[in-house]
C-alpha positions as a Markdown table, in Angstrom:
| # | Residue | x | y | z |
|---|---|---|---|---|
| 1 | Met | -9.7 | 17.9 | 12.2 |
| 2 | Asp | -7.8 | 18.7 | 9.1 |
| 3 | Ala | -5.7 | 16.7 | 6.6 |
| 4 | Asp | -2.4 | 17.4 | 8.4 |
| 5 | Ala | -3.8 | 16.3 | 11.8 |
| 6 | Phe | -5.3 | 13.3 | 10.2 |
| 7 | Ser | -1.9 | 12.3 | 8.6 |
| 8 | Asp | 0.1 | 13.0 | 11.8 |
| 9 | Gly | -2.3 | 11.0 | 14.0 |
| 10 | Phe | -2.5 | 8.1 | 11.6 |
| 11 | Arg | 1.3 | 7.8 | 11.3 |
| 12 | Asp | 1.9 | 8.3 | 15.0 |
| 13 | Asp | -0.6 | 5.7 | 16.1 |
| 14 | Asn | 0.6 | 3.2 | 13.5 |
| 15 | Glu | 4.3 | 3.9 | 13.9 |
| 16 | Thr | 5.3 | 0.4 | 15.1 |
| 17 | Ala | 3.2 | -1.4 | 12.5 |
| 18 | Leu | 4.5 | 0.7 | 9.7 |
| 19 | Ser | 8.1 | 0.4 | 10.8 |
| 20 | Arg | 7.8 | -3.3 | 10.8 |
| 21 | Leu | 6.0 | -3.4 | 7.5 |
| 22 | Gly | 8.8 | -1.4 | 6.0 |
| 23 | Ser | 11.5 | -3.7 | 7.4 |
| 24 | Ser | 13.6 | -6.4 | 5.6 |
| 25 | Lys | 11.6 | -9.0 | 7.4 |
| 26 | Ser | 8.4 | -7.7 | 5.8 |
| 27 | Leu | 10.0 | -8.2 | 2.4 |
| 28 | Tyr | 11.1 | -11.7 | 3.5 |
| 29 | Ala | 7.5 | -12.5 | 4.4 |
| 30 | Leu | 6.1 | -11.1 | 1.2 |
| 31 | Thr | 8.5 | -13.3 | -0.9 |
| 32 | Gly | 8.0 | -16.4 | 1.2 |
| 33 | Gly | 11.7 | -16.2 | 2.2 |
| 34 | Glu | 13.0 | -16.1 | -1.4 |
| 35 | Met | 15.1 | -12.9 | -1.1 |
| 36 | Asp | 16.2 | -12.7 | -4.7 |
| 37 | Ala | 15.5 | -10.1 | -7.3 |
| 38 | Asp | 12.9 | -12.1 | -9.3 |
| 39 | Ala | 10.9 | -13.0 | -6.1 |
| 40 | Val | 11.0 | -9.4 | -4.8 |
| 41 | Arg | 9.8 | -8.1 | -8.2 |
| 42 | Ala | 7.0 | -10.6 | -8.4 |
| 43 | Ala | 5.8 | -10.0 | -4.8 |
| 44 | Val | 5.6 | -6.2 | -5.2 |
| 45 | Ala | 4.1 | -6.5 | -8.7 |
| 46 | Ala | 1.3 | -8.6 | -7.3 |
| 47 | Glu | 0.4 | -5.8 | -4.9 |
| 48 | Phe | 0.5 | -3.2 | -7.7 |
| 49 | Ala | -1.8 | -5.4 | -9.8 |
| 50 | Leu | -4.3 | -5.7 | -7.1 |
| 51 | Ala | -4.2 | -1.9 | -6.5 |
| 52 | Gly | -4.8 | -1.3 | -10.2 |
| 53 | Arg | -7.9 | -3.5 | -10.2 |
| 54 | Thr | -9.3 | -2.1 | -7.0 |
| 55 | Phe | -9.0 | 1.6 | -7.7 |
| 56 | Glu | -10.2 | 1.2 | -11.3 |
| 57 | Ser | -13.3 | -0.4 | -9.9 |
| 58 | Trp | -13.8 | 2.4 | -7.4 |
| 59 | Ser | -13.3 | 5.0 | -10.1 |
| 60 | Ala | -15.9 | 3.5 | -12.4 |
| 61 | Gly | -18.6 | 3.5 | -9.7 |
| 62 | Glu | -17.8 | 6.8 | -7.9 |
| 63 | Ala | -20.2 | 9.7 | -8.1 |
| 64 | Asn | -17.9 | 12.3 | -6.6 |
| 65 | Gly | -15.8 | 13.7 | -9.5 |
| 66 | Asp | -12.7 | 14.5 | -7.5 |
| 67 | Ala | -12.7 | 11.0 | -5.9 |
| 68 | Ala | -13.3 | 9.2 | -9.2 |
| 69 | Ala | -10.5 | 11.1 | -10.9 |
| 70 | Leu | -8.0 | 10.3 | -8.2 |
| 71 | Phe | -9.0 | 6.7 | -7.9 |
| 72 | Gly | -8.5 | 6.4 | -11.6 |
| 73 | Asp | -5.2 | 8.1 | -11.6 |
| 74 | Val | -3.9 | 5.8 | -8.8 |
| 75 | Ala | -5.1 | 2.8 | -10.7 |
| 76 | Glu | -3.2 | 3.9 | -13.8 |
| 77 | Asp | -0.1 | 4.5 | -11.6 |
| 78 | Ala | -0.4 | 1.1 | -10.1 |
| 79 | Arg | -0.6 | -0.6 | -13.5 |
| 80 | Gly | 2.5 | 1.2 | -14.6 |
| 81 | His | 4.2 | 0.2 | -11.4 |
| 82 | Arg | 3.3 | -3.4 | -11.9 |
| 83 | Asp | 4.8 | -3.2 | -15.4 |
| 84 | Val | 8.0 | -1.8 | -14.0 |
| 85 | Ala | 8.2 | -4.5 | -11.3 |
| 86 | Asp | 7.1 | -7.5 | -13.3 |
| 87 | Ala | 4.7 | -7.0 | -16.2 |
| 88 | Asp | 3.9 | -10.8 | -16.3 |
| 89 | Val | 2.6 | -11.2 | -12.8 |
| 90 | Asp | -1.0 | -12.2 | -12.3 |
| 91 | Pro | -2.0 | -12.3 | -8.6 |
| 92 | Asp | -4.8 | -14.8 | -9.4 |
| 93 | Ala | -2.7 | -17.3 | -11.4 |
| 94 | Asp | 0.8 | -17.0 | -9.9 |
| 95 | Asp | 2.1 | -18.2 | -6.6 |
| 96 | Val | 2.4 | -14.8 | -5.0 |
| 97 | His | 1.4 | -13.2 | -1.7 |
| 98 | Asp | -2.3 | -12.7 | -1.1 |
| 99 | Tyr | -2.3 | -9.1 | 0.4 |
| 100 | Pro | -5.4 | -9.4 | 2.6 |
| 101 | Glu | -5.6 | -5.7 | 3.0 |
| 102 | Tyr | -7.4 | -5.8 | -0.4 |
| 103 | Asp | -10.2 | -7.7 | 1.2 |
| 104 | Val | -10.6 | -4.7 | 3.6 |
| 105 | Leu | -10.5 | -2.3 | 0.7 |
| 106 | Ala | -13.1 | -4.3 | -1.2 |
| 107 | Asp | -15.6 | -3.9 | 1.7 |
| 108 | Leu | -15.4 | -0.1 | 1.6 |
| 109 | Asp | -18.4 | 1.3 | -0.2 |
| 110 | Asp | -18.6 | 5.0 | 0.4 |
| 111 | Thr | -16.5 | 7.9 | -0.7 |
| 112 | Val | -15.2 | 9.0 | 2.7 |
| 113 | Ala | -14.2 | 5.5 | 3.7 |
| 114 | Arg | -12.6 | 4.8 | 0.4 |
| 115 | Ala | -10.6 | 8.1 | 0.6 |
| 116 | Gly | -9.3 | 6.9 | 4.0 |
| 117 | Gly | -8.6 | 3.4 | 2.7 |
| 118 | Leu | -6.7 | 4.9 | -0.3 |
| 119 | Tyr | -4.5 | 7.0 | 2.0 |
| 120 | Gly | -3.8 | 3.9 | 4.2 |
| 121 | Arg | -2.8 | 1.9 | 1.1 |
| 122 | Leu | -0.6 | 4.7 | -0.2 |
| 123 | Val | 1.3 | 5.0 | 3.1 |
| 124 | Leu | 1.7 | 1.3 | 3.2 |
| 125 | Ala | 2.9 | 1.0 | -0.4 |
| 126 | His | 5.3 | 3.9 | 0.1 |
| 127 | Thr | 6.7 | 2.3 | 3.2 |
| 128 | Arg | 7.2 | -1.1 | 1.5 |
| 129 | Thr | 8.7 | 0.6 | -1.6 |
| 130 | Glu | 11.4 | 2.3 | 0.6 |
| 131 | Gln | 12.5 | -1.2 | 1.6 |
| 132 | Thr | 12.4 | -2.4 | -2.0 |
| 133 | Val | 14.8 | 0.4 | -2.9 |
| 134 | Gly | 17.0 | -0.7 | -0.1 |
| 135 | Phe | 17.0 | -4.3 | -1.3 |
| 136 | Phe | 18.2 | -3.4 | -4.7 |
| 137 | Val | 20.8 | -1.0 | -3.3 |
| 138 | Gly | 22.1 | -3.9 | -1.2 |
| 139 | Asp | 21.9 | -6.2 | -4.3 |
| 140 | Ala | 24.2 | -3.8 | -6.1 |
| 141 | Asp | 21.6 | -3.2 | -8.8 |
| 142 | Pro | 21.5 | 0.6 | -9.3 |
| 143 | Ala | 19.1 | 0.4 | -12.3 |
| 144 | Ser | 16.5 | -1.4 | -10.3 |
| 145 | Ser | 16.9 | 0.8 | -7.2 |
| 146 | Asn | 16.4 | 3.8 | -9.4 |
| 147 | Glu | 13.2 | 2.2 | -10.9 |
| 148 | Phe | 11.8 | 1.8 | -7.5 |
| 149 | Arg | 12.8 | 5.2 | -6.4 |
| 150 | Gly | 10.7 | 6.5 | -9.2 |
| 151 | Ile | 7.8 | 4.4 | -7.9 |
| 152 | Arg | 8.4 | 5.7 | -4.4 |
| 153 | Asp | 8.3 | 9.3 | -5.7 |
| 154 | Asp | 5.0 | 8.6 | -7.6 |
| 155 | Leu | 3.5 | 7.3 | -4.4 |
| 156 | Asp | 4.7 | 10.3 | -2.4 |
| 157 | Gly | 2.9 | 12.6 | -4.8 |
| 158 | Arg | -0.3 | 10.6 | -4.6 |
| 159 | Leu | -0.2 | 10.8 | -0.8 |
| 160 | Ala | -0.5 | 14.6 | -1.1 |
| 161 | Asp | -3.4 | 14.1 | -3.5 |
| 162 | Ala | -5.1 | 11.7 | -1.1 |
| 163 | Leu | -4.9 | 14.2 | 1.7 |
| 164 | Asp | -6.4 | 16.9 | -0.6 |
| 165 | Leu | -9.2 | 14.5 | -1.4 |
| 166 | Leu | -9.9 | 13.8 | 2.3 |
| 167 | Ser | -10.1 | 17.6 | 2.9 |
| 168 | Thr | -12.7 | 17.8 | 0.1 |
| 169 | Val | -14.9 | 14.9 | 1.1 |
| 170 | Cys | -14.7 | 14.9 | 4.9 |
| 171 | Asp | -17.4 | 17.2 | 6.4 |
| 172 | Gly | -17.1 | 17.1 | 10.2 |
| 173 | Asp | -15.6 | 14.8 | 12.8 |
| 174 | Asp | -17.7 | 11.8 | 11.9 |
| 175 | Asp | -16.3 | 11.8 | 8.4 |
| 176 | Trp | -12.7 | 12.2 | 9.5 |
| 177 | Ala | -13.3 | 9.3 | 12.0 |
| 178 | Ala | -14.7 | 7.1 | 9.3 |
| 179 | Ala | -11.8 | 7.8 | 7.0 |
| 180 | Arg | -9.4 | 7.1 | 9.8 |
| 181 | Asp | -11.0 | 3.8 | 10.7 |
| 182 | Ala | -10.6 | 2.7 | 7.0 |
| 183 | Ala | -7.0 | 3.7 | 6.9 |
| 184 | Asp | -6.3 | 2.0 | 10.2 |
| 185 | Ala | -8.0 | -1.2 | 9.0 |
| 186 | Val | -5.8 | -1.4 | 5.9 |
| 187 | Val | -2.6 | -1.3 | 8.0 |
| 188 | Glu | -4.1 | -3.6 | 10.6 |
| 189 | Ala | -4.8 | -6.2 | 8.0 |
| 190 | Ala | -1.4 | -6.0 | 6.5 |
| 191 | Tyr | 0.3 | -6.1 | 9.9 |
| 192 | Asp | -1.8 | -9.1 | 11.1 |
| 193 | Asp | -0.8 | -10.9 | 7.8 |
| 194 | Tyr | 2.9 | -10.0 | 8.4 |
| 195 | Val | 2.8 | -11.5 | 11.9 |
| 196 | Ala | 1.0 | -14.6 | 10.8 |
| 197 | Thr | 3.2 | -15.2 | 7.8 |
| 198 | Leu | 6.4 | -14.8 | 9.8 |
| 199 | Glu | 5.2 | -17.0 | 12.6 |
| 200 | Gly | 4.3 | -19.6 | 10.0 |
| 201 | Met | 7.9 | -19.4 | 8.7 |
| 202 | Gly | 9.3 | -19.9 | 12.2 |
| 203 | Val | 10.3 | -16.2 | 12.6 |
| 204 | Lys | 9.4 | -14.2 | 15.7 |
| 205 | Pro | 7.9 | -10.9 | 14.5 |
| 206 | Lys | 8.3 | -9.2 | 17.9 |
| 207 | Asn | 12.1 | -9.2 | 17.3 |
| 208 | Val | 11.7 | -7.1 | 14.2 |
| 209 | Cys | 12.3 | -3.4 | 14.6 |
């Protein structure tokens, strides 16, 4: 196993889930059906805020220098992305989406699993940000669409960094499998939440493509 095979296998096996999590219905679920610019910004800012907290915590307690540095860099990115989206959002105090994939990430406690979980989160965030760009394009708001293109590009760069980290920390098939399990669990949690949220809103997720 190597990083390219890991990435290809992860994306192939999660293709349907990632496609749906990158759809307009996913954004509809994250905003609770409030498809206006303020609601979209608040929803995505909440995820960035959670990412900043999570990866900063990982960085502070990480013994592996490469992993600690990348976790810290991703945390810093996420805080900047939160500020771009909506600097005032607090996921603990505001009425925003819960993002249960962060419960999965919180349970990861070793470097290999965290590297895999980071990769899963970055793929998921990149996928969602593509849809956010599309929302603002459709909303005839080129300034906002360009802001989120910048976020998308940042995430794309960090995906390469995460694969480099996986190559560094994974030593043998067992490590690659553990990293893959963590990445899959992040997407699975997000997808299960997507289905449950839409069903609670009276929308059939199976019709989303």
